[in-house]
CHARMM-style PDB file with segment names, atoms N, HN, CA, C and O in Angstrom:
ATOM      1  N   ASP     1       0.821  -1.204   0.000  1.00  0.00      PROA
ATOM      2  CA  ASP     1       0.000   0.000   0.000  1.00  0.00      PROA
ATOM      3  C   ASP     1       0.856   1.256   0.000  1.00  0.00      PROA
ATOM      4  O   ASP     1       0.495   2.251  -0.629  1.00  0.00      PROA
ATOM      5  N   SER     2       1.977   1.221   0.693  1.00  0.00      PROA
ATOM      6  HN  SER     2       2.269   0.413   1.204  1.00  0.00      PROA
ATOM      7  CA  SER     2       2.845   2.398   0.765  1.00  0.00      PROA
ATOM      8  C   SER     2       3.395   2.782  -0.603  1.00  0.00      PROA
ATOM      9  O   SER     2       3.449   3.963  -0.945  1.00  0.00      PROA
ATOM     10  N   LEU     3       3.800   1.787  -1.380  1.00  0.00      PROA
ATOM     11  HN  LEU     3       3.756   0.828  -1.101  1.00  0.00      PROA
ATOM     12  CA  LEU     3       4.320   2.084  -2.715  1.00  0.00      PROA
ATOM     13  C   LEU     3       3.251   2.738  -3.583  1.00  0.00      PROA
ATOM     14  O   LEU     3       3.498   3.741  -4.253  1.00  0.00      PROA
ATOM     15  N   ARG     4       2.065   2.152  -3.558  1.00  0.00      PROA
ATOM     16  HN  ARG     4       1.863   1.337  -3.013  1.00  0.00      PROA
ATOM     17  CA  ARG     4       0.974   2.693  -4.370  1.00  0.00      PROA
ATOM     18  C   ARG     4       0.561   4.084  -3.897  1.00  0.00      PROA
ATOM     19  O   ARG     4       0.359   4.985  -4.711  1.00  0.00      PROA
ATOM     20  N   THR     5       0.437   4.258  -2.605  1.00  0.00      PROA
ATOM     21  HN  THR     5       0.601   3.526  -1.944  1.00  0.00      PROA
ATOM     22  CA  THR     5       0.028   5.555  -2.056  1.00  0.00      PROA
ATOM     23  C   THR     5       1.028   6.641  -2.440  1.00  0.00      PROA
ATOM     24  O   THR     5       0.635   7.733  -2.850  1.00  0.00      PROA
ATOM     25  N   ALA     6       2.306   6.345  -2.311  1.00  0.00      PROA
ATOM     26  HN  ALA     6       2.625   5.458  -1.978  1.00  0.00      PROA
ATOM     27  CA  ALA     6       3.341   7.325  -2.658  1.00  0.00      PROA
ATOM     28  C   ALA     6       3.313   7.642  -4.155  1.00  0.00      PROA
ATOM     29  O   ALA     6       3.416   8.804  -4.548  1.00  0.00      PROA
ATOM     30  N   ALA     7       3.176   6.620  -4.977  1.00  0.00      PROA
ATOM     31  HN  ALA     7       3.092   5.676  -4.658  1.00  0.00      PROA
ATOM     32  CA  ALA     7       3.122   6.840  -6.423  1.00  0.00      PROA
ATOM     33  C   ALA     7       1.910   7.684  -6.797  1.00  0.00      PROA
ATOM     34  O   ALA     7       2.024   8.612  -7.598  1.00  0.00      PROA
ATOM     35  N   LEU     8       0.767   7.373  -6.232  1.00  0.00      PROA
ATOM     36  HN  LEU     8       0.674   6.620  -5.581  1.00  0.00      PROA
ATOM     37  CA  LEU     8      -0.448   8.141  -6.529  1.00  0.00      PROA
ATOM     38  C   LEU     8      -0.310   9.586  -6.062  1.00  0.00      PROA
ATOM     39  O   LEU     8      -0.781  10.509  -6.726  1.00  0.00      PROA
ATOM     40  N   HSD     9       0.328   9.770  -4.931  1.00  0.00      PROA
ATOM     41  HN  HSD     9       0.711   9.020  -4.392  1.00  0.00      PROA
ATOM     42  CA  HSD     9       0.541  11.122  -4.405  1.00  0.00      PROA
ATOM     43  C   HSD     9       1.394  11.955  -5.373  1.00  0.00      PROA
ATOM     44  O   HSD     9       1.167  13.153  -5.543  1.00  0.00      PROA
ATOM     45  N   ARG    10       2.364  11.309  -5.996  1.00  0.00      PROA
ATOM     46  HN  ARG    10       2.548  10.336  -5.859  1.00  0.00      PROA
ATOM     47  CA  ARG    10       3.214  12.013  -6.957  1.00  0.00      PROA
ATOM     48  C   ARG    10       2.546  12.161  -8.322  1.00  0.00      PROA
ATOM     49  O   ARG    10       2.750  13.164  -9.006  1.00  0.00      PROA
ATOM     50  N   LEU    11       1.752  11.173  -8.719  1.00  0.00      PROA
ATOM     51  HN  LEU    11       1.586  10.358  -8.163  1.00  0.00      PROA
ATOM     52  CA  LEU    11       1.149  11.184 -10.046  1.00  0.00      PROA
ATOM     53  C   LEU    11      -0.028  12.136 -10.194  1.00  0.00      PROA
ATOM     54  O   LEU    11      -0.139  12.827 -11.206  1.00  0.00      PROA
ATOM     55  N   THR    12      -0.900  12.182  -9.209  1.00  0.00      PROA
ATOM     56  HN  THR    12      -0.811  11.621  -8.387  1.00  0.00      PROA
ATOM     57  CA  THR    12      -2.147  12.927  -9.390  1.00  0.00      PROA
ATOM     58  C   THR    12      -1.935  14.401  -9.722  1.00  0.00      PROA
ATOM     59  O   THR    12      -2.648  14.913 -10.586  1.00  0.00      PROA
ATOM     60  N   PRO    13      -1.001  15.118  -9.093  1.00  0.00      PROA
ATOM     61  CA  PRO    13      -0.793  16.513  -9.508  1.00  0.00      PROA
ATOM     62  C   PRO    13      -0.260  16.614 -10.940  1.00  0.00      PROA
ATOM     63  O   PRO    13      -0.658  17.501 -11.696  1.00  0.00      PROA
ATOM     64  N   ARG    14       0.636  15.704 -11.304  1.00  0.00      PROA
ATOM     65  HN  ARG    14       0.959  14.984 -10.690  1.00  0.00      PROA
ATOM     66  CA  ARG    14       1.203  15.711 -12.649  1.00  0.00      PROA
ATOM     67  C   ARG    14       0.142  15.480 -13.714  1.00  0.00      PROA
ATOM     68  O   ARG    14       0.253  15.977 -14.835  1.00  0.00      PROA
ATOM     69  N   LEU    15      -0.887  14.722 -13.352  1.00  0.00      PROA
ATOM     70  HN  LEU    15      -0.977  14.318 -12.441  1.00  0.00      PROA
ATOM     71  CA  LEU    15      -1.958  14.407 -14.293  1.00  0.00      PROA
ATOM     72  C   LEU    15      -3.085  15.431 -14.256  1.00  0.00      PROA
ATOM     73  O   LEU    15      -4.063  15.314 -14.995  1.00  0.00      PROA
ATOM     74  N   GLY    16      -2.947  16.428 -13.399  1.00  0.00      PROA
ATOM     75  HN  GLY    16      -2.153  16.523 -12.798  1.00  0.00      PROA
ATOM     76  CA  GLY    16      -3.967  17.462 -13.304  1.00  0.00      PROA
ATOM     77  C   GLY    16      -5.221  17.015 -12.589  1.00  0.00      PROA
ATOM     78  O   GLY    16      -6.303  17.559 -12.812  1.00  0.00      PROA
ATOM     79  N   LEU    17      -5.074  16.025 -11.731  1.00  0.00      PROA
ATOM     80  HN  LEU    17      -4.195  15.583 -11.550  1.00  0.00      PROA
ATOM     81  CA  LEU    17      -6.222  15.514 -10.981  1.00  0.00      PROA
ATOM     82  C   LEU    17      -6.287  16.199  -9.625  1.00  0.00      PROA
ATOM     83  O   LEU    17      -5.273  16.669  -9.109  1.00  0.00      PROA
ATOM     84  N   GLY    18      -7.459  16.253  -9.062  1.00  0.00      PROA
ATOM     85  HN  GLY    18      -8.283  15.872  -9.481  1.00  0.00      PROA
ATOM     86  CA  GLY    18      -7.646  16.890  -7.761  1.00  0.00      PROA
ATOM     87  C   GLY    18      -7.007  16.098  -6.642  1.00  0.00      PROA
ATOM     88  O   GLY    18      -6.310  15.109  -6.871  1.00  0.00      PROA
ATOM     89  N   ALA    19      -7.259  16.552  -5.430  1.00  0.00      PROA
ATOM     90  HN  ALA    19      -7.825  17.355  -5.244  1.00  0.00      PROA
ATOM     91  CA  ALA    19      -6.633  15.955  -4.252  1.00  0.00      PROA
ATOM     92  C   ALA    19      -7.120  14.536  -3.966  1.00  0.00      PROA
ATOM     93  O   ALA    19      -6.364  13.718  -3.442  1.00  0.00      PROA
ATOM     94  N   ARG    20      -8.358  14.242  -4.300  1.00  0.00      PROA
ATOM     95  HN  ARG    20      -8.972  14.907  -4.726  1.00  0.00      PROA
ATOM     96  CA  ARG    20      -8.910  12.910  -4.002  1.00  0.00      PROA
ATOM     97  C   ARG    20      -9.645  12.349  -5.219  1.00  0.00      PROA
ATOM     98  O   ARG    20     -10.862  12.168  -5.178  1.00  0.00      PROA
ATOM     99  N   PRO    21      -8.916  12.074  -6.298  1.00  0.00      PROA
ATOM    100  CA  PRO    21      -9.580  11.561  -7.493  1.00  0.00      PROA
ATOM    101  C   PRO    21     -10.047  10.123  -7.294  1.00  0.00      PROA
ATOM    102  O   PRO    21      -9.481   9.374  -6.498  1.00  0.00      PROA
ATOM    103  N   SER    22     -11.073   9.760  -8.021  1.00  0.00      PROA
ATOM    104  HN  SER    22     -11.533  10.369  -8.668  1.00  0.00      PROA
ATOM    105  CA  SER    22     -11.555   8.382  -7.962  1.00  0.00      PROA
ATOM    106  C   SER    22     -10.551   7.471  -8.663  1.00  0.00      PROA
ATOM    107  O   SER    22      -9.811   7.916  -9.540  1.00  0.00      PROA
ATOM    108  N   PRO    23     -10.527   6.201  -8.278  1.00  0.00      PROA
ATOM    109  CA  PRO    23      -9.636   5.266  -8.974  1.00  0.00      PROA
ATOM    110  C   PRO    23      -9.872   5.258 -10.484  1.00  0.00      PROA
ATOM    111  O   PRO    23      -8.917   5.194 -11.259  1.00  0.00      PROA
ATOM    112  N   SER    24     -11.124   5.322 -10.903  1.00  0.00      PROA
ATOM    113  HN  SER    24     -11.900   5.374 -10.274  1.00  0.00      PROA
ATOM    114  CA  SER    24     -11.391   5.285 -12.342  1.00  0.00      PROA
ATOM    115  C   SER    24     -10.830   6.514 -13.045  1.00  0.00      PROA
ATOM    116  O   SER    24     -10.372   6.414 -14.184  1.00  0.00      PROA
ATOM    117  N   SER    25     -10.858   7.675 -12.388  1.00  0.00      PROA
ATOM    118  HN  SER    25     -11.230   7.756 -11.464  1.00  0.00      PROA
ATOM    119  CA  SER    25     -10.270   8.886 -12.969  1.00  0.00      PROA
ATOM    120  C   SER    25      -8.759   8.756 -13.111  1.00  0.00      PROA
ATOM    121  O   SER    25      -8.186   9.155 -14.125  1.00  0.00      PROA
ATOM    122  N   VAL    26      -8.127   8.203 -12.101  1.00  0.00      PROA
ATOM    123  HN  VAL    26      -8.592   7.879 -11.277  1.00  0.00      PROA
ATOM    124  CA  VAL    26      -6.677   8.019 -12.143  1.00  0.00      PROA
ATOM    125  C   VAL    26      -6.306   7.041 -13.253  1.00  0.00      PROA
ATOM    126  O   VAL    26      -5.399   7.303 -14.043  1.00  0.00      PROA
ATOM    127  N   VAL    27      -7.002   5.929 -13.309  1.00  0.00      PROA
ATOM    128  HN  VAL    27      -7.739   5.715 -12.668  1.00  0.00      PROA
ATOM    129  CA  VAL    27      -6.714   4.912 -14.325  1.00  0.00      PROA
ATOM    130  C   VAL    27      -6.909   5.491 -15.721  1.00  0.00      PROA
ATOM    131  O   VAL    27      -6.084   5.267 -16.606  1.00  0.00      PROA
ATOM    132  N   ALA    28      -7.985   6.228 -15.924  1.00  0.00      PROA
ATOM    133  HN  ALA    28      -8.656   6.411 -15.205  1.00  0.00      PROA
ATOM    134  CA  ALA    28      -8.243   6.823 -17.240  1.00  0.00      PROA
ATOM    135  C   ALA    28      -7.131   7.802 -17.621  1.00  0.00      PROA
ATOM    136  O   ALA    28      -6.661   7.789 -18.759  1.00  0.00      PROA
ATOM    137  N   ALA    29      -6.711   8.645 -16.688  1.00  0.00      PROA
ATOM    138  HN  ALA    29      -7.093   8.656 -15.764  1.00  0.00      PROA
ATOM    139  CA  ALA    29      -5.668   9.630 -16.976  1.00  0.00      PROA
ATOM    140  C   ALA    29      -4.329   8.953 -17.247  1.00  0.00      PROA
ATOM    141  O   ALA    29      -3.624   9.329 -18.184  1.00  0.00      PROA
ATOM    142  N   VAL    30      -3.977   7.975 -16.450  1.00  0.00      PROA
ATOM    143  HN  VAL    30      -4.549   7.669 -15.688  1.00  0.00      PROA
ATOM    144  CA  VAL    30      -2.695   7.283 -16.642  1.00  0.00      PROA
ATOM    145  C   VAL    30      -2.715   6.500 -17.955  1.00  0.00      PROA
ATOM    146  O   VAL    30      -1.725   6.491 -18.685  1.00  0.00      PROA
ATOM    147  N   THR    31      -3.822   5.853 -18.254  1.00  0.00      PROA
ATOM    148  HN  THR    31      -4.627   5.861 -17.661  1.00  0.00      PROA
ATOM    149  CA  THR    31      -3.919   5.083 -19.489  1.00  0.00      PROA
ATOM    150  C   THR    31      -3.841   5.995 -20.711  1.00  0.00      PROA
ATOM    151  O   THR    31      -3.206   5.648 -21.707  1.00  0.00      PROA
ATOM    152  N   ARG    32      -4.484   7.161 -20.637  1.00  0.00      PROA
ATOM    153  HN  ARG    32      -4.999   7.443 -19.828  1.00  0.00      PROA
ATOM    154  CA  ARG    32      -4.374   8.126 -21.739  1.00  0.00      PROA
ATOM    155  C   ARG    32      -2.923   8.557 -21.933  1.00  0.00      PROA
ATOM    156  O   ARG    32      -2.462   8.732 -23.061  1.00  0.00      PROA
ATOM    157  N   HSD    33      -2.231   8.721 -20.850  1.00  0.00      PROA
ATOM    158  HN  HSD    33      -2.605   8.579 -19.934  1.00  0.00      PROA
ATOM    159  CA  HSD    33      -0.854   9.205 -20.901  1.00  0.00      PROA
ATOM    160  C   HSD    33       0.134   8.113 -21.329  1.00  0.00      PROA
ATOM    161  O   HSD    33       1.028   8.353 -22.140  1.00  0.00      PROA
ATOM    162  N   CYS    34      -0.042   6.922 -20.774  1.00  0.00      PROA
ATOM    163  HN  CYS    34      -0.768   6.727 -20.114  1.00  0.00      PROA
ATOM    164  CA  CYS    34       0.934   5.851 -20.984  1.00  0.00      PROA
ATOM    165  C   CYS    34       0.507   4.827 -22.025  1.00  0.00      PROA
ATOM    166  O   CYS    34       1.338   4.090 -22.557  1.00  0.00      PROA
ATOM    167  N   GLY    35      -0.790   4.782 -22.315  1.00  0.00      PROA
ATOM    168  HN  GLY    35      -1.465   5.380 -21.883  1.00  0.00      PROA
ATOM    169  CA  GLY    35      -1.286   3.710 -23.159  1.00  0.00      PROA
ATOM    170  C   GLY    35      -1.440   2.435 -22.360  1.00  0.00      PROA
ATOM    171  O   GLY    35      -1.285   2.437 -21.138  1.00  0.00      PROA
ATOM    172  N   GLY    36      -1.737   1.373 -23.028  1.00  0.00      PROA
ATOM    173  HN  GLY    36      -1.863   1.371 -24.020  1.00  0.00      PROA
ATOM    174  CA  GLY    36      -1.870   0.084 -22.361  1.00  0.00      PROA
ATOM    175  C   GLY    36      -3.298  -0.262 -22.004  1.00  0.00      PROA
ATOM    176  O   GLY    36      -4.241   0.449 -22.352  1.00  0.00      PROA
ATOM    177  N   ASP    37      -3.431  -1.350 -21.315  1.00  0.00      PROA
ATOM    178  HN  ASP    37      -2.665  -1.928 -21.032  1.00  0.00      PROA
ATOM    179  CA  ASP    37      -4.722  -1.905 -20.931  1.00  0.00      PROA
ATOM    180  C   ASP    37      -5.210  -1.257 -19.636  1.00  0.00      PROA
ATOM    181  O   ASP    37      -4.510  -1.311 -18.625  1.00  0.00      PROA
ATOM    182  N   PRO    38      -6.392  -0.648 -19.647  1.00  0.00      PROA
ATOM    183  CA  PRO    38      -6.899  -0.030 -18.421  1.00  0.00      PROA
ATOM    184  C   PRO    38      -7.061  -1.010 -17.260  1.00  0.00      PROA
ATOM    185  O   PRO    38      -6.857  -0.637 -16.105  1.00  0.00      PROA
ATOM    186  N   ASN    39      -7.422  -2.250 -17.552  1.00  0.00      PROA
ATOM    187  HN  ASN    39      -7.588  -2.554 -18.490  1.00  0.00      PROA
ATOM    188  CA  ASN    39      -7.573  -3.235 -16.476  1.00  0.00      PROA
ATOM    189  C   ASN    39      -6.231  -3.541 -15.815  1.00  0.00      PROA
ATOM    190  O   ASN    39      -6.147  -3.667 -14.594  1.00  0.00      PROA
ATOM    191  N   ALA    40      -5.194  -3.657 -16.623  1.00  0.00      PROA
ATOM    192  HN  ALA    40      -5.262  -3.554 -17.615  1.00  0.00      PROA
ATOM    193  CA  ALA    40      -3.854  -3.894 -16.076  1.00  0.00      PROA
ATOM    194  C   ALA    40      -3.382  -2.683 -15.283  1.00  0.00      PROA
ATOM    195  O   ALA    40      -2.747  -2.819 -14.237  1.00  0.00      PROA
ATOM    196  N   MET    41      -3.703  -1.487 -15.798  1.00  0.00      PROA
ATOM    197  HN  MET    41      -4.219  -1.376 -16.648  1.00  0.00      PROA
ATOM    198  CA  MET    41      -3.318  -0.269 -15.093  1.00  0.00      PROA
ATOM    199  C   MET    41      -4.033  -0.193 -13.742  1.00  0.00      PROA
ATOM    200  O   MET    41      -3.429   0.177 -12.735  1.00  0.00      PROA
ATOM    201  N   HSD    42      -5.314  -0.544 -13.727  1.00  0.00      PROA
ATOM    202  HN  HSD    42      -5.804  -0.845 -14.545  1.00  0.00      PROA
ATOM    203  CA  HSD    42      -6.069  -0.538 -12.467  1.00  0.00      PROA
ATOM    204  C   HSD    42      -5.457  -1.522 -11.481  1.00  0.00      PROA
ATOM    205  O   HSD    42      -5.312  -1.220 -10.296  1.00  0.00      PROA
ATOM    206  N   TYR    43      -5.103  -2.694 -11.975  1.00  0.00      PROA
ATOM    207  HN  TYR    43      -5.221  -2.939 -12.937  1.00  0.00      PROA
ATOM    208  CA  TYR    43      -4.497  -3.708 -11.108  1.00  0.00      PROA
ATOM    209  C   TYR    43      -3.183  -3.193 -10.522  1.00  0.00      PROA
ATOM    210  O   TYR    43      -2.910  -3.386  -9.338  1.00  0.00      PROA
ATOM    211  N   THR    44      -2.379  -2.544 -11.344  1.00  0.00      PROA
ATOM    212  HN  THR    44      -2.601  -2.387 -12.307  1.00  0.00      PROA
ATOM    213  CA  THR    44      -1.097  -2.021 -10.864  1.00  0.00      PROA
ATOM    214  C   THR    44      -1.301  -0.937  -9.820  1.00  0.00      PROA
ATOM    215  O   THR    44      -0.632  -0.933  -8.787  1.00  0.00      PROA
ATOM    216  N   LEU    45      -2.215  -0.025 -10.082  1.00  0.00      PROA
ATOM    217  HN  LEU    45      -2.759  -0.028 -10.922  1.00  0.00      PROA
ATOM    218  CA  LEU    45      -2.396   1.118  -9.194  1.00  0.00      PROA
ATOM    219  C   LEU    45      -3.264   0.835  -7.971  1.00  0.00      PROA
ATOM    220  O   LEU    45      -3.083   1.459  -6.926  1.00  0.00      PROA
ATOM    221  N   PHE    46      -4.206  -0.102  -8.095  1.00  0.00      PROA
ATOM    222  HN  PHE    46      -4.353  -0.609  -8.944  1.00  0.00      PROA
ATOM    223  CA  PHE    46      -5.174  -0.311  -7.018  1.00  0.00      PROA
ATOM    224  C   PHE    46      -5.409  -1.771  -6.662  1.00  0.00      PROA
ATOM    225  O   PHE    46      -6.333  -2.080  -5.909  1.00  0.00      PROA
ATOM    226  N   GLY    47      -4.598  -2.664  -7.184  1.00  0.00      PROA
ATOM    227  HN  GLY    47      -3.847  -2.413  -7.796  1.00  0.00      PROA
ATOM    228  CA  GLY    47      -4.803  -4.093  -6.963  1.00  0.00      PROA
ATOM    229  C   GLY    47      -4.463  -4.537  -5.552  1.00  0.00      PROA
ATOM    230  O   GLY    47      -4.139  -3.725  -4.686  1.00  0.00      PROA
ATOM    231  N   PRO    48      -4.542  -5.840  -5.340  1.00  0.00      PROA
ATOM    232  CA  PRO    48      -4.238  -6.391  -4.018  1.00  0.00      PROA
ATOM    233  C   PRO    48      -2.751  -6.270  -3.691  1.00  0.00      PROA
ATOM    234  O   PRO    48      -1.910  -6.095  -4.572  1.00  0.00      PROA
ATOM    235  N   ALA    49      -2.465  -6.366  -2.427  1.00  0.00      PROA
ATOM    236  HN  ALA    49      -3.148  -6.508  -1.711  1.00  0.00      PROA
ATOM    237  CA  ALA    49      -1.071  -6.318  -1.978  1.00  0.00      PROA
ATOM    238  C   ALA    49      -0.314  -7.516  -2.538  1.00  0.00      PROA
ATOM    239  O   ALA    49      -0.868  -8.611  -2.635  1.00  0.00      PROA
ATOM    240  N   PRO    50       0.934  -7.316  -2.903  1.00  0.00      PROA
ATOM    241  CA  PRO    50       1.742  -8.434  -3.387  1.00  0.00      PROA
ATOM    242  C   PRO    50       1.880  -9.510  -2.315  1.00  0.00      PROA
ATOM    243  O   PRO    50       1.992  -9.216  -1.125  1.00  0.00      PROA
ATOM    244  N   ALA    51       1.868 -10.753  -2.763  1.00  0.00      PROA
ATOM    245  HN  ALA    51       1.777 -10.992  -3.730  1.00  0.00      PROA
ATOM    246  CA  ALA    51       1.944 -11.876  -1.834  1.00  0.00      PROA
ATOM    247  C   ALA    51       3.378 -12.371  -1.630  1.00  0.00      PROA
ATOM    248  O   ALA    51       3.673 -13.038  -0.638  1.00  0.00      PROA
ATOM    249  N   THR    52       4.256 -12.047  -2.561  1.00  0.00      PROA
ATOM    250  HN  THR    52       4.017 -11.506  -3.367  1.00  0.00      PROA
ATOM    251  CA  THR    52       5.636 -12.526  -2.471  1.00  0.00      PROA
ATOM    252  C   THR    52       6.599 -11.361  -2.704  1.00  0.00      PROA
ATOM    253  O   THR    52       6.206 -10.288  -3.162  1.00  0.00      PROA
ATOM    254  N   ASP    53       7.848 -11.598  -2.381  1.00  0.00      PROA
ATOM    255  HN  ASP    53       8.167 -12.470  -2.008  1.00  0.00      PROA
ATOM    256  CA  ASP    53       8.869 -10.589  -2.640  1.00  0.00      PROA
ATOM    257  C   ASP    53       8.986 -10.308  -4.134  1.00  0.00      PROA
ATOM    258  O   ASP    53       9.183  -9.160  -4.534  1.00  0.00      PROA
ATOM    259  N   ALA    54       8.869 -11.337  -4.954  1.00  0.00      PROA
ATOM    260  HN  ALA    54       8.709 -12.269  -4.629  1.00  0.00      PROA
ATOM    261  CA  ALA    54       8.951 -11.162  -6.406  1.00  0.00      PROA
ATOM    262  C   ALA    54       7.806 -10.286  -6.911  1.00  0.00      PROA
ATOM    263  O   ALA    54       8.020  -9.422  -7.761  1.00  0.00      PROA
ATOM    264  N   GLU    55       6.608 -10.496  -6.403  1.00  0.00      PROA
ATOM    265  HN  GLU    55       6.434 -11.198  -5.713  1.00  0.00      PROA
ATOM    266  CA  GLU    55       5.463  -9.670  -6.793  1.00  0.00      PROA
ATOM    267  C   GLU    55       5.654  -8.222  -6.329  1.00  0.00      PROA
ATOM    268  O   GLU    55       5.277  -7.287  -7.035  1.00  0.00      PROA
ATOM    269  N   LEU    56       6.229  -8.043  -5.159  1.00  0.00      PROA
ATOM    270  HN  LEU    56       6.535  -8.802  -4.584  1.00  0.00      PROA
ATOM    271  CA  LEU    56       6.507  -6.698  -4.651  1.00  0.00      PROA
ATOM    272  C   LEU    56       7.509  -5.987  -5.560  1.00  0.00      PROA
ATOM    273  O   LEU    56       7.338  -4.808  -5.872  1.00  0.00      PROA
ATOM    274  N   LEU    57       8.521  -6.680  -5.971  1.00  0.00      PROA
ATOM    275  HN  LEU    57       8.660  -7.637  -5.717  1.00  0.00      PROA
ATOM    276  CA  LEU    57       9.524  -6.114  -6.867  1.00  0.00      PROA
ATOM    277  C   LEU    57       8.890  -5.770  -8.218  1.00  0.00      PROA
ATOM    278  O   LEU    57       9.167  -4.712  -8.782  1.00  0.00      PROA
ATOM    279  N   ASP    58       8.046  -6.657  -8.734  1.00  0.00      PROA
ATOM    280  HN  ASP    58       7.821  -7.517  -8.276  1.00  0.00      PROA
ATOM    281  CA  ASP    58       7.351  -6.385  -9.996  1.00  0.00      PROA
ATOM    282  C   ASP    58       6.475  -5.144  -9.876  1.00  0.00      PROA
ATOM    283  O   ASP    58       6.437  -4.318 -10.788  1.00  0.00      PROA
ATOM    284  N   LEU    59       5.777  -5.012  -8.762  1.00  0.00      PROA
ATOM    285  HN  LEU    59       5.808  -5.683  -8.021  1.00  0.00      PROA
ATOM    286  CA  LEU    59       4.932  -3.840  -8.540  1.00  0.00      PROA
ATOM    287  C   LEU    59       5.780  -2.574  -8.486  1.00  0.00      PROA
ATOM    288  O   LEU    59       5.419  -1.564  -9.090  1.00  0.00      PROA
ATOM    289  N   ALA    60       6.882  -2.615  -7.781  1.00  0.00      PROA
ATOM    290  HN  ALA    60       7.175  -3.435  -7.290  1.00  0.00      PROA
ATOM    291  CA  ALA    60       7.759  -1.445  -7.691  1.00  0.00      PROA
ATOM    292  C   ALA    60       8.254  -1.030  -9.074  1.00  0.00      PROA
ATOM    293  O   ALA    60       8.297   0.159  -9.388  1.00  0.00      PROA
ATOM    294  N   HSD    61       8.623  -1.998  -9.892  1.00  0.00      PROA
ATOM    295  HN  HSD    61       8.587  -2.964  -9.637  1.00  0.00      PROA
ATOM    296  CA  HSD    61       9.079  -1.695 -11.249  1.00  0.00      PROA
ATOM    297  C   HSD    61       7.956  -1.112 -12.099  1.00  0.00      PROA
ATOM    298  O   HSD    61       8.170  -0.158 -12.847  1.00  0.00      PROA
ATOM    299  N   ALA    62       6.758  -1.686 -11.983  1.00  0.00      PROA
ATOM    300  HN  ALA    62       6.585  -2.461 -11.375  1.00  0.00      PROA
ATOM    301  CA  ALA    62       5.619  -1.194 -12.761  1.00  0.00      PROA
ATOM    302  C   ALA    62       5.256   0.235 -12.369  1.00  0.00      PROA
ATOM    303  O   ALA    62       4.979   1.065 -13.235  1.00  0.00      PROA
ATOM    304  N   LEU    63       5.256   0.522 -11.082  1.00  0.00      PROA
ATOM    305  HN  LEU    63       5.481  -0.152 -10.378  1.00  0.00      PROA
ATOM    306  CA  LEU    63       4.946   1.881 -10.629  1.00  0.00      PROA
ATOM    307  C   LEU    63       6.026   2.861 -11.075  1.00  0.00      PROA
ATOM    308  O   LEU    63       5.722   3.986 -11.472  1.00  0.00      PROA
ATOM    309  N   ASP    64       7.272   2.441 -11.011  1.00  0.00      PROA
ATOM    310  HN  ASP    64       7.520   1.527 -10.689  1.00  0.00      PROA
ATOM    311  CA  ASP    64       8.367   3.286 -11.469  1.00  0.00      PROA
ATOM    312  C   ASP    64       8.222   3.586 -12.957  1.00  0.00      PROA
ATOM    313  O   ASP    64       8.425   4.724 -13.383  1.00  0.00      PROA
ATOM    314  N   TYR    65       7.879   2.591 -13.738  1.00  0.00      PROA
ATOM    315  HN  TYR    65       7.714   1.667 -13.392  1.00  0.00      PROA
ATOM    316  CA  TYR    65       7.679   2.782 -15.175  1.00  0.00      PROA
ATOM    317  C   TYR    65       6.569   3.805 -15.429  1.00  0.00      PROA
ATOM    318  O   TYR    65       6.733   4.713 -16.244  1.00  0.00      PROA
ATOM    319  N   ILE    66       5.454   3.659 -14.737  1.00  0.00      PROA
ATOM    320  HN  ILE    66       5.320   2.921 -14.075  1.00  0.00      PROA
ATOM    321  CA  ILE    66       4.332   4.593 -14.902  1.00  0.00      PROA
ATOM    322  C   ILE    66       4.771   6.015 -14.559  1.00  0.00      PROA
ATOM    323  O   ILE    66       4.500   6.953 -15.308  1.00  0.00      PROA
ATOM    324  N   GLU    67       5.442   6.166 -13.434  1.00  0.00      PROA
ATOM    325  HN  GLU    67       5.661   5.404 -12.825  1.00  0.00      PROA
ATOM    326  CA  GLU    67       5.887   7.499 -13.028  1.00  0.00      PROA
ATOM    327  C   GLU    67       6.857   8.104 -14.043  1.00  0.00      PROA
ATOM    328  O   GLU    67       6.785   9.298 -14.336  1.00  0.00      PROA
ATOM    329  N   ARG    68       7.746   7.303 -14.567  1.00  0.00      PROA
ATOM    330  HN  ARG    68       7.805   6.333 -14.328  1.00  0.00      PROA
ATOM    331  CA  ARG    68       8.696   7.802 -15.569  1.00  0.00      PROA
ATOM    332  C   ARG    68       7.963   8.254 -16.833  1.00  0.00      PROA
ATOM    333  O   ARG    68       8.314   9.271 -17.430  1.00  0.00      PROA
ATOM    334  N   GLN    69       6.960   7.505 -17.229  1.00  0.00      PROA
ATOM    335  HN  GLN    69       6.675   6.678 -16.744  1.00  0.00      PROA
ATOM    336  CA  GLN    69       6.194   7.878 -18.419  1.00  0.00      PROA
ATOM    337  C   GLN    69       5.447   9.189 -18.201  1.00  0.00      PROA
ATOM    338  O   GLN    69       5.420  10.049 -19.082  1.00  0.00      PROA
ATOM    339  N   VAL    70       4.852   9.335 -17.043  1.00  0.00      PROA
ATOM    340  HN  VAL    70       4.874   8.637 -16.328  1.00  0.00      PROA
ATOM    341  CA  VAL    70       4.067  10.538 -16.754  1.00  0.00      PROA
ATOM    342  C   VAL    70       4.964  11.755 -16.603  1.00  0.00      PROA
ATOM    343  O   VAL    70       4.593  12.850 -17.027  1.00  0.00      PROA
ATOM    344  N   THR    71       6.131  11.585 -16.010  1.00  0.00      PROA
ATOM    345  HN  THR    71       6.432  10.696 -15.665  1.00  0.00      PROA
ATOM    346  CA  THR    71       7.007  12.737 -15.758  1.00  0.00      PROA
ATOM    347  C   THR    71       7.961  13.036 -16.903  1.00  0.00      PROA
ATOM    348  O   THR    71       8.728  13.996 -16.828  1.00  0.00      PROA
ATOM    349  N   SER    72       7.929  12.238 -17.955  1.00  0.00      PROA
ATOM    350  HN  SER    72       7.306  11.458 -18.015  1.00  0.00      PROA
ATOM    351  CA  SER    72       8.877  12.443 -19.062  1.00  0.00      PROA
ATOM    352  C   SER    72       8.493  13.605 -19.960  1.00  0.00      PROA
ATOM    353  O   SER    72       9.281  13.998 -20.821  1.00  0.00      PROA
ATOM    354  N   ASP    73       7.317  14.159 -19.783  1.00  0.00      PROA
ATOM    355  HN  ASP    73       6.678  13.840 -19.084  1.00  0.00      PROA
ATOM    356  CA  ASP    73       6.892  15.294 -20.623  1.00  0.00      PROA
ATOM    357  C   ASP    73       7.567  16.575 -20.240  1.00  0.00      PROA
ATOM    358  OT1 ASP    73       7.314  17.613 -20.852  1.00  0.00      PROA
TER     359      ASP     73
END
């Protein structure tokens, strides 16, 4: 949850979203910016907590990728 919360805190201002955007608003904005599958984006940003260290590492990489795409403009 900490990784996702921190990423969302950094992403929402960059995407022009308000202080408490809905998950669907965040997913739509990130998907417009980065492309990809909205369902996969929702899972990355709001899915269940990783069950293993490998899943945690994958999540960290996915969030980092999203942030890099959003901040590259």
